[in-house]
Every structure is written in C-alpha cells, then in structure tokens.
C-alpha positions as CSV (number, residue, x, y, z in Angstrom):
1,M,-122.4,26.3,33.0
2,L,-122.9,22.6,33.5
3,C,-120.3,20.2,34.8
4,P,-118.7,18.2,32.0
5,L,-118.6,15.1,34.3
6,C,-122.0,14.9,35.9
7,K,-124.0,17.8,34.3
8,G,-124.5,19.4,37.7
9,S,-124.5,23.1,38.3
10,M,-121.1,24.9,38.3
11,E,-120.9,27.8,40.9
12,K,-118.2,30.4,41.4
13,N,-116.0,29.4,44.3
14,V,-112.3,28.8,45.1
15,A,-109.9,25.9,44.8
16,N,-106.5,24.9,46.2
17,L,-104.1,23.7,43.4
18,P,-101.1,21.6,44.3
19,Y,-98.1,21.7,41.9
20,R,-95.0,19.5,41.8
21,L,-92.2,21.6,40.3
22,P,-88.9,20.4,38.9
23,G,-86.4,19.4,41.6
24,N,-89.0,17.7,43.8
25,K,-90.5,21.1,44.8
26,L,-94.1,21.3,46.0
27,V,-96.2,24.4,46.0
28,V,-99.9,24.8,46.8
29,M,-101.7,27.8,45.3
30,T,-104.6,28.6,47.6
31,D,-107.9,30.3,47.1
32,V,-107.8,30.2,43.3
33,P,-111.0,31.4,41.6
34,A,-112.8,28.4,40.1
35,L,-116.1,27.1,39.0
36,V,-116.9,24.1,41.3
37,C,-119.7,21.6,40.6
38,E,-122.3,21.6,43.4
39,Q,-123.0,17.9,42.8
40,C,-119.6,16.1,42.3
41,G,-117.1,18.8,43.3
42,D,-115.2,18.9,40.0
43,E,-113.2,22.1,39.6
44,Y,-112.8,24.2,36.4
45,I,-110.2,26.9,36.3
46,E,-110.7,29.6,33.5
47,I,-107.8,30.2,31.2
48,D,-107.1,33.8,32.3
49,V,-106.7,32.5,35.9
50,V,-104.5,29.6,34.7
51,R,-102.2,32.1,33.0
52,K,-101.9,34.1,36.2
53,V,-101.1,31.0,38.2
54,E,-98.4,30.0,35.6
55,K,-96.8,33.4,36.0
56,V,-96.8,33.1,39.8
57,L,-95.3,29.6,39.5
58,E,-92.5,30.9,37.3
59,K,-91.7,33.5,39.9
60,V,-91.7,30.9,42.7
61,Q,-89.2,28.8,40.7
62,A,-87.0,31.8,40.1
63,D,-87.1,32.7,43.8
64,G,-85.9,29.2,44.7
65,I,-88.9,28.3,46.9
66,S,-88.8,24.5,47.4
67,M,-92.1,24.1,49.4
68,G,-94.9,26.4,50.4
69,F,-98.3,27.8,50.1
70,V,-99.0,30.8,47.9
71,E,-102.2,32.8,48.2
72,Y,-103.6,33.6,44.8
73,D,-105.1,37.0,45.6
74,L,-101.8,38.3,47.0
75,A,-99.5,36.8,44.4
76,A,-101.4,37.2,41.1
C-alpha cells in the first residue's frame, strides 16, 4: 500500500492513539496495529482495528475512567 499523502511505502507497525472523551476525559490507546508510512510517518488504522478500539473506548467510558493509558493487545 502506498501512503495517500506522499506515496511512500506503508509498513506494518504500531501507533499510539489519543482520545478526548466527553467530560474532559483523556485516554491514550497504545500499541495499536497500524500501517505507518516510512517516508512521512502518516498512520493508517484498518477498519477492523478501529471497531475494536471503539468497543474498548465504550468500556472505558462505562467504567468511569477519566485519564489513562490502555494497551490495545490486552484490552481488545
């Protein structure tokens, strides 16, 4: 796959995704599988991974977490 921004090569890697949730809550999902451009660093997250991240974020909100780091492999 080529990067949509710079046409560089996209390689399998991981990304850290920050989320601001309602109520001024901040959660960072770490080590999320991603395709990362070797040239410009742009990150692309595939839809199946995004769906898992969304489910984890729903649980984080339900658990009342207001700030923290969530490791993707352990939570998804």
